[in-house]
N, CA, C, O and the ligand as a Tripos MOL2 file, in Angstrom:
@<TRIPOS>MOLECULE
protein
  309   307    78     0     0
PROTEIN
NO_CHARGES

@<TRIPOS>ATOM
      1 N         -10.6230  -23.6670   22.2920 N.3       1 MET1
      2 CA        -11.0420  -22.8070   21.1760 C.3       1 MET1
      3 C         -10.0050  -22.8590   20.0650 C.2       1 MET1
      4 O          -8.8260  -22.5920   20.2970 O.2       1 MET1
      5 N         -10.4310  -23.1920   18.8910 N.am      2 TYR2
      6 CA         -9.5050  -23.3820   17.7890 C.3       2 TYR2
      7 C         -10.2250  -23.1200   16.4750 C.2       2 TYR2
      8 O         -11.3770  -23.5150   16.2970 O.2       2 TYR2
      9 N          -9.5440  -22.4580   15.5680 N.am      3 PHE3
     10 CA        -10.1510  -22.2310   14.2540 C.3       3 PHE3
     11 C          -9.7110  -23.3230   13.2990 C.2       3 PHE3
     12 O          -8.5300  -23.4260   12.9660 O.2       3 PHE3
     13 N         -10.6430  -24.1250   12.8650 N.am      4 HIS4
     14 CA        -10.2990  -25.2290   11.9680 C.3       4 HIS4
     15 C         -10.4500  -24.8590   10.4930 C.2       4 HIS4
     16 O         -10.0050  -25.5890    9.6080 O.2       4 HIS4
     17 N         -11.0800  -23.7170   10.2480 N.am      5 GLN5
     18 CA        -11.3920  -23.3550    8.8640 C.3       5 GLN5
     19 C         -10.2450  -22.6480    8.1540 C.2       5 GLN5
     20 O         -10.3750  -22.2780    6.9870 O.2       5 GLN5
     21 N          -9.1220  -22.4560    8.8440 N.am      6 GLY6
     22 CA         -7.9880  -21.7850    8.2230 C.3       6 GLY6
     23 C          -8.0350  -20.2890    8.4050 C.2       6 GLY6
     24 O          -9.0360  -19.7290    8.8520 O.2       6 GLY6
     25 N          -6.9410  -19.6530    8.0530 N.am      7 CYS7
     26 CA         -6.7890  -18.2080    8.2340 C.3       7 CYS7
     27 C          -7.7000  -17.4300    7.2940 C.2       7 CYS7
     28 O          -7.6850  -17.6770    6.0880 O.2       7 CYS7
     29 N          -8.5050  -16.4820    7.8240 N.am      8 PRO8
     30 CA         -9.3790  -15.6870    6.9520 C.3       8 PRO8
     31 C          -8.5990  -14.7490    6.0290 C.2       8 PRO8
     32 O          -9.1250  -14.2800    5.0190 O.2       8 PRO8
     33 N          -7.3380  -14.4790    6.3850 N.am      9 MET9
     34 CA         -6.5180  -13.5670    5.5920 C.3       9 MET9
     35 C          -5.9000  -14.2660    4.3700 C.2       9 MET9
     36 O          -5.9290  -13.7460    3.2550 O.2       9 MET9
     37 N          -5.3410  -15.4590    4.6170 N.am     10 CYS10
     38 CA         -4.6070  -16.1240    3.5400 C.3      10 CYS10
     39 C          -4.9880  -17.5910    3.3500 C.2      10 CYS10
     40 O          -4.5290  -18.2300    2.4040 O.2      10 CYS10
     41 N          -5.8330  -18.1340    4.2520 N.am     11 GLY11
     42 CA         -6.2250  -19.5340    4.1400 C.3      11 GLY11
     43 C          -5.2080  -20.5120    4.6990 C.2      11 GLY11
     44 O          -5.3610  -21.7260    4.5640 O.2      11 GLY11
     45 N          -4.1720  -19.9800    5.3270 N.am     12 GLY12
     46 CA         -3.1130  -20.8170    5.8990 C.3      12 GLY12
     47 C          -3.5520  -21.5350    7.1630 C.2      12 GLY12
     48 O          -4.6270  -21.2690    7.7010 O.2      12 GLY12
     49 N          -2.7210  -22.4370    7.6260 N.am     13 ASP13
     50 CA         -3.0010  -23.1960    8.8490 C.3      13 ASP13
     51 C          -2.8280  -22.3260   10.0760 C.2      13 ASP13
     52 O          -1.8840  -21.5430   10.1760 O.2      13 ASP13
     53 N          -3.7670  -22.4770   11.0190 N.am     14 GLN14
     54 CA         -3.6800  -21.7400   12.2710 C.3      14 GLN14
     55 C          -3.3390  -22.6980   13.3870 C.2      14 GLN14
     56 O          -3.8060  -23.8370   13.4060 O.2      14 GLN14
     57 N          -2.5400  -22.2470   14.2980 N.am     15 HIS15
     58 CA         -2.1710  -23.1070   15.4190 C.3      15 HIS15
     59 C          -1.9990  -22.2630   16.6820 C.2      15 HIS15
     60 O          -1.7240  -21.0670   16.5890 O.2      15 HIS15
     61 N          -2.1590  -22.8760   17.8690 N.am     16 PRO16
     62 CA         -1.9880  -22.1070   19.1040 C.3      16 PRO16
     63 C          -0.5420  -21.6470   19.2440 C.2      16 PRO16
     64 O           0.3930  -22.4140   19.0140 O.2      16 PRO16
     65 N          -0.3770  -20.4050   19.6190 N.am     17 GLY17
     66 CA          0.9610  -19.8500   19.7910 C.3      17 GLY17
     67 C           0.8850  -18.6160   20.6610 C.2      17 GLY17
     68 O          -0.0200  -18.4820   21.4840 O.2      17 GLY17
     69 N           1.8210  -17.7270   20.4830 N.am     18 THR18
     70 CA          1.8110  -16.4690   21.2340 C.3      18 THR18
     71 C           2.0800  -15.3080   20.2930 C.2      18 THR18
     72 O           2.6600  -15.4700   19.2190 O.2      18 THR18
     73 N           1.6400  -14.1290   20.7270 N.am     19 THR19
     74 CA          1.8650  -12.9250   19.9550 C.3      19 THR19
     75 C           2.2620  -11.7880   20.8910 C.2      19 THR19
     76 O           2.1580  -11.9170   22.1110 O.2      19 THR19
     77 N           2.7120  -10.6860   20.3230 N.am     20 THR20
     78 CA          3.0250   -9.4930   21.1150 C.3      20 THR20
     79 C           1.9220   -8.4810   20.8700 C.2      20 THR20
     80 O           1.6330   -8.1290   19.7270 O.2      20 THR20
     81 N           1.3050   -8.0130   21.9510 N.am     21 PHE21
     82 CA          0.1960   -7.0670   21.8770 C.3      21 PHE21
     83 C           0.6950   -5.6860   22.2990 C.2      21 PHE21
     84 O           1.2910   -5.5330   23.3650 O.2      21 PHE21
     85 N           0.4500   -4.6900   21.4610 N.am     22 THR22
     86 CA          0.8910   -3.3310   21.7640 C.3      22 THR22
     87 C          -0.3060   -2.3930   21.7460 C.2      22 THR22
     88 O          -1.1220   -2.4390   20.8260 O.2      22 THR22
     89 N          -0.4120   -1.5390   22.7670 N.am     23 VAL23
     90 CA         -1.4800   -0.5490   22.7820 C.3      23 VAL23
     91 C          -0.9300    0.7960   23.2660 C.2      23 VAL23
     92 O          -0.1790    0.8680   24.2390 O.2      23 VAL23
     93 N          -1.3260    1.8560   22.5570 N.am     24 ASP24
     94 CA         -0.8810    3.2040   22.9060 C.3      24 ASP24
     95 C          -2.0580    3.9370   23.5470 C.2      24 ASP24
     96 O          -3.0280    4.2880   22.8750 O.2      24 ASP24
     97 N          -1.9570    4.1640   24.8640 N.am     25 ARG25
     98 CA         -3.0370    4.8240   25.6040 C.3      25 ARG25
     99 C          -2.6930    6.2780   25.9420 C.2      25 ARG25
    100 O          -2.9960    6.7460   27.0390 O.2      25 ARG25
    101 N          -2.0650    6.9870   25.0100 N.am     26 LYS26
    102 CA         -1.6810    8.3970   25.1720 C.3      26 LYS26
    103 C          -0.6870    8.5910   26.3120 C.2      26 LYS26
    104 O           0.4310    9.0490   26.0740 O.2      26 LYS26
    105 N          -1.0700    8.2490   27.5580 N.am     27 THR27
    106 CA         -0.1740    8.4530   28.6940 C.3      27 THR27
    107 C           0.8570    7.3390   28.8010 C.2      27 THR27
    108 O           1.9340    7.5320   29.3650 O.2      27 THR27
    109 N           0.5300    6.2000   28.2690 N.am     28 VAL28
    110 CA          1.4190    5.0430   28.3880 C.3      28 VAL28
    111 C           1.3550    4.1600   27.1430 C.2      28 VAL28
    112 O           0.3000    3.9590   26.5420 O.2      28 VAL28
    113 N           2.5290    3.6440   26.7830 N.am     29 LEU29
    114 CA          2.5850    2.6550   25.7130 C.3      29 LEU29
    115 C           2.7910    1.3110   26.3860 C.2      29 LEU29
    116 O           3.7990    1.0900   27.0570 O.2      29 LEU29
    117 N           1.8340    0.4160   26.2040 N.am     30 VAL30
    118 CA          1.9150   -0.8810   26.8580 C.3      30 VAL30
    119 C           2.2440   -1.9570   25.8260 C.2      30 VAL30
    120 O           1.5780   -2.0880   24.7990 O.2      30 VAL30
    121 N           3.2810   -2.7150   26.1280 N.am     31 VAL31
    122 CA          3.6750   -3.8340   25.2760 C.3      31 VAL31
    123 C           3.5200   -5.1070   26.1070 C.2      31 VAL31
    124 O           4.1480   -5.2500   27.1560 O.2      31 VAL31
    125 N           2.6880   -6.0210   25.6380 N.am     32 VAL32
    126 CA          2.4980   -7.2860   26.3500 C.3      32 VAL32
    127 C           3.0420   -8.4090   25.4690 C.2      32 VAL32
    128 O           2.5680   -8.6440   24.3570 O.2      32 VAL32
    129 N           4.0420   -9.0850   26.0000 N.am     33 ARG33
    130 CA          4.6810  -10.1570   25.2420 C.3      33 ARG33
    131 C           4.1440  -11.5260   25.6640 C.2      33 ARG33
    132 O           3.6150  -11.6900   26.7640 O.2      33 ARG33
    133 N           4.2900  -12.4840   24.7830 N.am     34 ASN34
    134 CA          3.8530  -13.8660   25.0410 C.3      34 ASN34
    135 C           2.3680  -13.9620   25.3750 C.2      34 ASN34
    136 O           1.9690  -14.6700   26.3000 O.2      34 ASN34
    137 N           1.5610  -13.2390   24.6070 N.am     35 VAL35
    138 CA          0.1070  -13.3140   24.7680 C.3      35 VAL35
    139 C          -0.3840  -14.5710   24.0390 C.2      35 VAL35
    140 O          -0.1360  -14.7270   22.8430 O.2      35 VAL35
    141 N          -1.0820  -15.4740   24.7540 N.am     36 PRO36
    142 CA         -1.5840  -16.6650   24.0770 C.3      36 PRO36
    143 C          -2.5480  -16.2800   22.9530 C.2      36 PRO36
    144 O          -3.4510  -15.4700   23.1620 O.2      36 PRO36
    145 N          -2.3630  -16.8480   21.7790 N.am     37 ALA37
    146 CA         -3.1890  -16.5090   20.6240 C.3      37 ALA37
    147 C          -3.1900  -17.6520   19.6220 C.2      37 ALA37
    148 O          -2.3860  -18.5800   19.7000 O.2      37 ALA37
    149 N          -4.1160  -17.5540   18.6790 N.am     38 ILE38
    150 CA         -4.1180  -18.4790   17.5530 C.3      38 ILE38
    151 C          -3.3670  -17.7670   16.4340 C.2      38 ILE38
    152 O          -3.7490  -16.6760   16.0130 O.2      38 ILE38
    153 N          -2.3170  -18.3840   15.9690 N.am     39 VAL39
    154 CA         -1.4330  -17.7330   15.0050 C.3      39 VAL39
    155 C          -1.4300  -18.4910   13.6800 C.2      39 VAL39
    156 O          -1.4090  -19.7220   13.6560 O.2      39 VAL39
    157 N          -1.4520  -17.7370   12.5770 N.am     40 CYS40
    158 CA         -1.3870  -18.3360   11.2440 C.3      40 CYS40
    159 C           0.0660  -18.6620   10.9050 C.2      40 CYS40
    160 O           0.9550  -17.8180   11.0190 O.2      40 CYS40
    161 N           0.2800  -19.8980   10.4890 N.am     41 ARG41
    162 CA          1.6290  -20.3410   10.1360 C.3      41 ARG41
    163 C           2.1540  -19.6010    8.9170 C.2      41 ARG41
    164 O           3.3580  -19.3820    8.7800 O.2      41 ARG41
    165 N           1.2470  -19.2210    8.0380 N.am     42 GLN42
    166 CA          1.6480  -18.6550    6.7510 C.3      42 GLN42
    167 C           1.9280  -17.1520    6.8140 C.2      42 GLN42
    168 O           3.0010  -16.7010    6.4130 O.2      42 GLN42
    169 N           0.9520  -16.3710    7.3230 N.am     43 CYS43
    170 CA          1.1180  -14.9140    7.3000 C.3      43 CYS43
    171 C           1.4200  -14.3250    8.6740 C.2      43 CYS43
    172 O           1.7630  -13.1480    8.7790 O.2      43 CYS43
    173 N           1.2960  -15.1370    9.7360 N.am     44 GLY44
    174 CA          1.6480  -14.6500   11.0720 C.3      44 GLY44
    175 C           0.5630  -13.8460   11.7620 C.2      44 GLY44
    176 O           0.7660  -13.3580   12.8730 O.2      44 GLY44
    177 N          -0.5980  -13.7020   11.1130 N.am     45 GLU45
    178 CA         -1.7410  -13.0030   11.7170 C.3      45 GLU45
    179 C          -2.1530  -13.7410   12.9980 C.2      45 GLU45
    180 O          -2.2020  -14.9710   13.0220 O.2      45 GLU45
    181 N          -2.4490  -12.9800   14.0630 N.am     46 ALA46
    182 CA         -2.7840  -13.6040   15.3460 C.3      46 ALA46
    183 C          -4.1660  -13.1860   15.8150 C.2      46 ALA46
    184 O          -4.5910  -12.0470   15.6220 O.2      46 ALA46
    185 N          -4.8570  -14.1340   16.4360 N.am     47 TRP47
    186 CA         -6.1900  -13.8730   16.9930 C.3      47 TRP47
    187 C          -6.1560  -14.1170   18.4870 C.2      47 TRP47
    188 O          -5.6940  -15.1600   18.9510 O.2      47 TRP47
    189 N          -6.6500  -13.1410   19.2380 N.am     48 ILE48
    190 CA         -6.6570  -13.2540   20.6910 C.3      48 ILE48
    191 C          -8.0750  -13.5710   21.1570 C.2      48 ILE48
    192 O          -9.0330  -12.9050   20.7640 O.2      48 ILE48
    193 N          -8.1940  -14.5960   22.0000 N.am     49 GLN49
    194 CA         -9.5020  -15.0130   22.5180 C.3      49 GLN49
    195 C         -10.0630  -13.9750   23.4900 C.2      49 GLN49
    196 O          -9.3290  -13.1780   24.0730 O.2      49 GLN49
    197 N         -11.4020  -14.0130   23.6450 N.am     50 ASP50
    198 CA        -12.1040  -13.0590   24.5120 C.3      50 ASP50
    199 C         -11.6010  -13.0850   25.9550 C.2      50 ASP50
    200 O         -11.4310  -12.0370   26.5780 O.2      50 ASP50
    201 N         -11.3630  -14.2890   26.4820 N.am     51 THR51
    202 CA        -10.9160  -14.4160   27.8750 C.3      51 THR51
    203 C          -9.5450  -13.7670   28.0470 C.2      51 THR51
    204 O          -9.2650  -13.1440   29.0710 O.2      51 THR51
    205 N          -8.7000  -13.9210   27.0360 N.am     52 ILE52
    206 CA         -7.3610  -13.3280   27.0650 C.3      52 ILE52
    207 C          -7.4680  -11.8090   26.9110 C.2      52 ILE52
    208 O          -6.7210  -11.0620   27.5430 O.2      52 ILE52
    209 N          -8.3950  -11.3610   26.0730 N.am     53 SER53
    210 CA         -8.6190   -9.9230   25.8700 C.3      53 SER53
    211 C          -8.9940   -9.2420   27.1780 C.2      53 SER53
    212 O          -8.5330   -8.1400   27.4770 O.2      53 SER53
    213 N          -9.8470   -9.9230   27.9590 N.am     54 GLU54
    214 CA        -10.2750   -9.3770   29.2510 C.3      54 GLU54
    215 C          -9.0850   -9.2550   30.2000 C.2      54 GLU54
    216 O          -8.9440   -8.2740   30.9300 O.2      54 GLU54
    217 N          -8.2300  -10.2850   30.1680 N.am     55 GLU55
    218 CA         -7.0300  -10.2820   30.9960 C.3      55 GLU55
    219 C          -6.0840   -9.1530   30.5670 C.2      55 GLU55
    220 O          -5.4830   -8.4770   31.4020 O.2      55 GLU55
    221 N          -5.9680   -8.9670   29.2500 N.am     56 LEU56
    222 CA         -5.1320   -7.9010   28.6850 C.3      56 LEU56
    223 C          -5.6240   -6.5350   29.1420 C.2      56 LEU56
    224 O          -4.8320   -5.6600   29.4940 O.2      56 LEU56
    225 N          -6.9360   -6.3670   29.1320 N.am     57 GLU57
    226 CA         -7.5590   -5.1080   29.5310 C.3      57 GLU57
    227 C          -7.1770   -4.7470   30.9710 C.2      57 GLU57
    228 O          -6.8870   -3.5900   31.2750 O.2      57 GLU57
    229 N          -7.1810   -5.7680   31.8610 N.am     58 LYS58
    230 CA         -6.7950   -5.5740   33.2610 C.3      58 LYS58
    231 C          -5.3270   -5.1660   33.3590 C.2      58 LYS58
    232 O          -4.9680   -4.2490   34.0980 O.2      58 LYS58
    233 N          -4.4940   -5.8630   32.6020 N.am     59 ILE59
    234 CA         -3.0510   -5.5910   32.5860 C.3      59 ILE59
    235 C          -2.7960   -4.1480   32.1340 C.2      59 ILE59
    236 O          -1.9760   -3.4390   32.7180 O.2      59 ILE59
    237 N          -3.5100   -3.7290   31.0900 N.am     60 ILE60
    238 CA         -3.3360   -2.3860   30.5300 C.3      60 ILE60
    239 C          -3.7850   -1.3240   31.5310 C.2      60 ILE60
    240 O          -3.1320   -0.2920   31.6850 O.2      60 ILE60
    241 N          -4.9030   -1.5830   32.2100 N.am     61 THR61
    242 CA         -5.4130   -0.6460   33.2240 C.3      61 THR61
    243 C          -4.4090   -0.4810   34.3580 C.2      61 THR61
    244 O          -4.1440    0.6340   34.8070 O.2      61 THR61
    245 N          -3.8510   -1.6060   34.8180 N.am     62 GLU62
    246 CA         -2.8420   -1.5720   35.8870 C.3      62 GLU62
    247 C          -1.5940   -0.8340   35.4290 C.2      62 GLU62
    248 O          -1.0210   -0.0420   36.1770 O.2      62 GLU62
    249 N          -1.1790   -1.0950   34.2070 N.am     63 ALA63
    250 CA          0.0210   -0.4630   33.6450 C.3      63 ALA63
    251 C          -0.1770    1.0450   33.5160 C.2      63 ALA63
    252 O           0.7470    1.8150   33.7780 O.2      63 ALA63
    253 N          -1.3710    1.4710   33.1150 N.am     64 SER64
    254 CA         -1.6870    2.8970   32.9580 C.3      64 SER64
    255 C          -1.5980    3.6140   34.3010 C.2      64 SER64
    256 O          -1.1700    4.7660   34.3700 O.2      64 SER64
    257 N          -2.0060    2.9260   35.3650 N.am     65 ALA65
    258 CA         -2.0100    3.5060   36.7090 C.3      65 ALA65
    259 C          -0.6030    3.7960   37.2190 C.2      65 ALA65
    260 O          -0.4240    4.6190   38.1160 O.2      65 ALA65
    261 N           0.3920    3.1270   36.6530 N.am     66 LYS66
    262 CA          1.7800    3.3360   37.0880 C.3      66 LYS66
    263 C           2.3550    4.6570   36.5760 C.2      66 LYS66
    264 O           3.3930    5.1200   37.0480 O.2      66 LYS66
    265 N           1.6600    5.2560   35.5980 N.am     67 ARG67
    266 CA          2.0530    6.5450   35.0270 C.3      67 ARG67
    267 C           3.4860    6.5640   34.5120 C.2      67 ARG67
    268 O           4.2350    7.5140   34.7370 O.2      67 ARG67
    269 N           3.8420    5.5050   33.8250 N.am     68 ARG68
    270 CA          5.1440    5.4730   33.1820 C.3      68 ARG68
    271 C           4.9280    5.5550   31.6780 C.2      68 ARG68
    272 O           3.8540    5.2260   31.1750 O.2      68 ARG68
    273 N           5.9490    5.9930   30.9730 N.am     69 GLN69
    274 CA          5.8580    6.1570   29.5210 C.3      69 GLN69
    275 C           5.6800    4.8260   28.8020 C.2      69 GLN69
    276 O           4.9210    4.7010   27.8410 O.2      69 GLN69
    277 N           6.4060    3.8480   29.3050 N.am     70 LEU70
    278 CA          6.4190    2.5540   28.6460 C.3      70 LEU70
    279 C           6.3770    1.4230   29.6610 C.2      70 LEU70
    280 O           7.1540    1.3950   30.6150 O.2      70 LEU70
    281 N           5.4730    0.5080   29.4450 N.am     71 GLU71
    282 CA          5.3810   -0.6790   30.2900 C.3      71 GLU71
    283 C           5.5070   -1.9030   29.4040 C.2      71 GLU71
    284 O           4.7610   -2.0570   28.4370 O.2      71 GLU71
    285 N           6.4410   -2.7650   29.7300 N.am     72 VAL72
    286 CA          6.5810   -4.0220   28.9890 C.3      72 VAL72
    287 C           6.2510   -5.1530   29.9450 C.2      72 VAL72
    288 O           6.9010   -5.3220   30.9770 O.2      72 VAL72
    289 N           5.2440   -5.9160   29.5950 N.am     73 ILE73
    290 CA          4.7780   -7.0040   30.4520 C.3      73 ILE73
    291 C           4.9300   -8.3290   29.7020 C.2      73 ILE73
    292 O           4.6160   -8.4330   28.5160 O.2      73 ILE73
    293 N           5.4120   -9.3230   30.4160 N.am     74 ASP74
    294 CA          5.5450  -10.6530   29.8410 C.3      74 ASP74
    295 C           4.4720  -11.5550   30.4610 C.2      74 ASP74
    296 O           4.5270  -11.8570   31.6530 O.2      74 ASP74
    297 N           3.5160  -11.9760   29.6640 N.am     75 MET75
    298 CA          2.4020  -12.7860   30.1740 C.3      75 MET75
    299 C           2.8600  -14.1970   30.5410 C.2      75 MET75
    300 O           2.1810  -14.8910   31.2980 O.2      75 MET75
    301 N           3.9960  -14.6190   30.0150 N.am     76 ALA76
    302 CA          4.5150  -15.9560   30.3050 C.3      76 ALA76
    303 C           5.2430  -15.9660   31.6470 C.2      76 ALA76
    304 O           5.4700  -17.0280   32.2270 O.2      76 ALA76
    305 N           5.6080  -14.7800   32.1380 N.am     77 ALA77
    306 CA          6.3740  -14.6860   33.3870 C.3      77 ALA77
    307 C           5.4970  -14.9970   34.6010 C.2      77 ALA77
    308 O           5.9770  -14.9660   35.7340 O.2      77 ALA77
    309 ZN         -2.7480  -16.3040    7.2810 Zn       78 ZN78
@<TRIPOS>BOND
     1     1     2 1
     2     2     3 1
     3     3     4 2
     4     3     5 am
     5     5     6 1
     6     6     7 1
     7     7     8 2
     8     7     9 am
     9     9    10 1
    10    10    11 1
    11    11    12 2
    12    11    13 am
    13    13    14 1
    14    14    15 1
    15    15    16 2
    16    15    17 am
    17    17    18 1
    18    18    19 1
    19    19    20 2
    20    19    21 am
    21    21    22 1
    22    22    23 1
    23    23    24 2
    24    23    25 am
    25    25    26 1
    26    26    27 1
    27    27    28 2
    28    27    29 am
    29    29    30 1
    30    30    31 1
    31    31    32 2
    32    31    33 am
    33    33    34 1
    34    34    35 1
    35    35    36 2
    36    35    37 am
    37    37    38 1
    38    38    39 1
    39    39    40 2
    40    39    41 am
    41    41    42 1
    42    42    43 1
    43    43    44 2
    44    43    45 am
    45    45    46 1
    46    46    47 1
    47    47    48 2
    48    47    49 am
    49    49    50 1
    50    50    51 1
    51    51    52 2
    52    51    53 am
    53    53    54 1
    54    54    55 1
    55    55    56 2
    56    55    57 am
    57    57    58 1
    58    58    59 1
    59    59    60 2
    60    59    61 am
    61    61    62 1
    62    62    63 1
    63    63    64 2
    64    63    65 am
    65    65    66 1
    66    66    67 1
    67    67    68 2
    68    67    69 am
    69    69    70 1
    70    70    71 1
    71    71    72 2
    72    71    73 am
    73    73    74 1
    74    74    75 1
    75    75    76 2
    76    75    77 am
    77    77    78 1
    78    78    79 1
    79    79    80 2
    80    79    81 am
    81    81    82 1
    82    82    83 1
    83    83    84 2
    84    83    85 am
    85    85    86 1
    86    86    87 1
    87    87    88 2
    88    87    89 am
    89    89    90 1
    90    90    91 1
    91    91    92 2
    92    91    93 am
    93    93    94 1
    94    94    95 1
    95    95    96 2
    96    95    97 am
    97    97    98 1
    98    98    99 1
    99    99   100 2
   100    99   101 am
   101   101   102 1
   102   102   103 1
   103   103   104 2
   104   103   105 am
   105   105   106 1
   106   106   107 1
   107   107   108 2
   108   107   109 am
   109   109   110 1
   110   110   111 1
   111   111   112 2
   112   111   113 am
   113   113   114 1
   114   114   115 1
   115   115   116 2
   116   115   117 am
   117   117   118 1
   118   118   119 1
   119   119   120 2
   120   119   121 am
   121   121   122 1
   122   122   123 1
   123   123   124 2
   124   123   125 am
   125   125   126 1
   126   126   127 1
   127   127   128 2
   128   127   129 am
   129   129   130 1
   130   130   131 1
   131   131   132 2
   132   131   133 am
   133   133   134 1
   134   134   135 1
   135   135   136 2
   136   135   137 am
   137   137   138 1
   138   138   139 1
   139   139   140 2
   140   139   141 am
   141   141   142 1
   142   142   143 1
   143   143   144 2
   144   143   145 am
   145   145   146 1
   146   146   147 1
   147   147   148 2
   148   147   149 am
   149   149   150 1
   150   150   151 1
   151   151   152 2
   152   151   153 am
   153   153   154 1
   154   154   155 1
   155   155   156 2
   156   155   157 am
   157   157   158 1
   158   158   159 1
   159   159   160 2
   160   159   161 am
   161   161   162 1
   162   162   163 1
   163   163   164 2
   164   163   165 am
   165   165   166 1
   166   166   167 1
   167   167   168 2
   168   167   169 am
   169   169   170 1
   170   170   171 1
   171   171   172 2
   172   171   173 am
   173   173   174 1
   174   174   175 1
   175   175   176 2
   176   175   177 am
   177   177   178 1
   178   178   179 1
   179   179   180 2
   180   179   181 am
   181   181   182 1
   182   182   183 1
   183   183   184 2
   184   183   185 am
   185   185   186 1
   186   186   187 1
   187   187   188 2
   188   187   189 am
   189   189   190 1
   190   190   191 1
   191   191   192 2
   192   191   193 am
   193   193   194 1
   194   194   195 1
   195   195   196 2
   196   195   197 am
   197   197   198 1
   198   198   199 1
   199   199   200 2
   200   199   201 am
   201   201   202 1
   202   202   203 1
   203   203   204 2
   204   203   205 am
   205   205   206 1
   206   206   207 1
   207   207   208 2
   208   207   209 am
   209   209   210 1
   210   210   211 1
   211   211   212 2
   212   211   213 am
   213   213   214 1
   214   214   215 1
   215   215   216 2
   216   215   217 am
   217   217   218 1
   218   218   219 1
   219   219   220 2
   220   219   221 am
   221   221   222 1
   222   222   223 1
   223   223   224 2
   224   223   225 am
   225   225   226 1
   226   226   227 1
   227   227   228 2
   228   227   229 am
   229   229   230 1
   230   230   231 1
   231   231   232 2
   232   231   233 am
   233   233   234 1
   234   234   235 1
   235   235   236 2
   236   235   237 am
   237   237   238 1
   238   238   239 1
   239   239   240 2
   240   239   241 am
   241   241   242 1
   242   242   243 1
   243   243   244 2
   244   243   245 am
   245   245   246 1
   246   246   247 1
   247   247   248 2
   248   247   249 am
   249   249   250 1
   250   250   251 1
   251   251   252 2
   252   251   253 am
   253   253   254 1
   254   254   255 1
   255   255   256 2
   256   255   257 am
   257   257   258 1
   258   258   259 1
   259   259   260 2
   260   259   261 am
   261   261   262 1
   262   262   263 1
   263   263   264 2
   264   263   265 am
   265   265   266 1
   266   266   267 1
   267   267   268 2
   268   267   269 am
   269   269   270 1
   270   270   271 1
   271   271   272 2
   272   271   273 am
   273   273   274 1
   274   274   275 1
   275   275   276 2
   276   275   277 am
   277   277   278 1
   278   278   279 1
   279   279   280 2
   280   279   281 am
   281   281   282 1
   282   282   283 1
   283   283   284 2
   284   283   285 am
   285   285   286 1
   286   286   287 1
   287   287   288 2
   288   287   289 am
   289   289   290 1
   290   290   291 1
   291   291   292 2
   292   291   293 am
   293   293   294 1
   294   294   295 1
   295   295   296 2
   296   295   297 am
   297   297   298 1
   298   298   299 1
   299   299   300 2
   300   299   301 am
   301   301   302 1
   302   302   303 1
   303   303   304 2
   304   303   305 am
   305   305   306 1
   306   306   307 1
   307   307   308 2
@<TRIPOS>SUBSTRUCTURE
     1 MET1         2 RESIDUE 1 A MET
     2 TYR2         6 RESIDUE 1 A TYR
     3 PHE3        10 RESIDUE 1 A PHE
     4 HIS4        14 RESIDUE 1 A HIS
     5 GLN5        18 RESIDUE 1 A GLN
     6 GLY6        22 RESIDUE 1 A GLY
     7 CYS7        26 RESIDUE 1 A CYS
     8 PRO8        30 RESIDUE 1 A PRO
     9 MET9        34 RESIDUE 1 A MET
    10 CYS10       38 RESIDUE 1 A CYS
    11 GLY11       42 RESIDUE 1 A GLY
    12 GLY12       46 RESIDUE 1 A GLY
    13 ASP13       50 RESIDUE 1 A ASP
    14 GLN14       54 RESIDUE 1 A GLN
    15 HIS15       58 RESIDUE 1 A HIS
    16 PRO16       62 RESIDUE 1 A PRO
    17 GLY17       66 RESIDUE 1 A GLY
    18 THR18       70 RESIDUE 1 A THR
    19 THR19       74 RESIDUE 1 A THR
    20 THR20       78 RESIDUE 1 A THR
    21 PHE21       82 RESIDUE 1 A PHE
    22 THR22       86 RESIDUE 1 A THR
    23 VAL23       90 RESIDUE 1 A VAL
    24 ASP24       94 RESIDUE 1 A ASP
    25 ARG25       98 RESIDUE 1 A ARG
    26 LYS26      102 RESIDUE 1 A LYS
    27 THR27      106 RESIDUE 1 A THR
    28 VAL28      110 RESIDUE 1 A VAL
    29 LEU29      114 RESIDUE 1 A LEU
    30 VAL30      118 RESIDUE 1 A VAL
    31 VAL31      122 RESIDUE 1 A VAL
    32 VAL32      126 RESIDUE 1 A VAL
    33 ARG33      130 RESIDUE 1 A ARG
    34 ASN34      134 RESIDUE 1 A ASN
    35 VAL35      138 RESIDUE 1 A VAL
    36 PRO36      142 RESIDUE 1 A PRO
    37 ALA37      146 RESIDUE 1 A ALA
    38 ILE38      150 RESIDUE 1 A ILE
    39 VAL39      154 RESIDUE 1 A VAL
    40 CYS40      158 RESIDUE 1 A CYS
    41 ARG41      162 RESIDUE 1 A ARG
    42 GLN42      166 RESIDUE 1 A GLN
    43 CYS43      170 RESIDUE 1 A CYS
    44 GLY44      174 RESIDUE 1 A GLY
    45 GLU45      178 RESIDUE 1 A GLU
    46 ALA46      182 RESIDUE 1 A ALA
    47 TRP47      186 RESIDUE 1 A TRP
    48 ILE48      190 RESIDUE 1 A ILE
    49 GLN49      194 RESIDUE 1 A GLN
    50 ASP50      198 RESIDUE 1 A ASP
    51 THR51      202 RESIDUE 1 A THR
    52 ILE52      206 RESIDUE 1 A ILE
    53 SER53      210 RESIDUE 1 A SER
    54 GLU54      214 RESIDUE 1 A GLU
    55 GLU55      218 RESIDUE 1 A GLU
    56 LEU56      222 RESIDUE 1 A LEU
    57 GLU57      226 RESIDUE 1 A GLU
    58 LYS58      230 RESIDUE 1 A LYS
    59 ILE59      234 RESIDUE 1 A ILE
    60 ILE60      238 RESIDUE 1 A ILE
    61 THR61      242 RESIDUE 1 A THR
    62 GLU62      246 RESIDUE 1 A GLU
    63 ALA63      250 RESIDUE 1 A ALA
    64 SER64      254 RESIDUE 1 A SER
    65 ALA65      258 RESIDUE 1 A ALA
    66 LYS66      262 RESIDUE 1 A LYS
    67 ARG67      266 RESIDUE 1 A ARG
    68 ARG68      270 RESIDUE 1 A ARG
    69 GLN69      274 RESIDUE 1 A GLN
    70 LEU70      278 RESIDUE 1 A LEU
    71 GLU71      282 RESIDUE 1 A GLU
    72 VAL72      286 RESIDUE 1 A VAL
    73 ILE73      290 RESIDUE 1 A ILE
    74 ASP74      294 RESIDUE 1 A ASP
    75 MET75      298 RESIDUE 1 A MET
    76 ALA76      302 RESIDUE 1 A ALA
    77 ALA77      306 RESIDUE 1 A ALA
    78 ZN78       309 GROUP 0 **** ****
């Protein structure tokens, strides 16, 4: 999956890379690092694919169950 039409924000080149995903679920703040994404070289805007989003959702649910204030997860680990 790759966007060949350029970044919708700035028209810059997009390439596969990683991003940091942060979500605040009231009981827990989850930070997921090294999330595979399509990243714009110019403005740094990142797009996460559906399959990765589903995986993120699982990670966030598991992290919420730990009942800690902050969970930092490295997807590359
Ligand atoms: Zn851009």
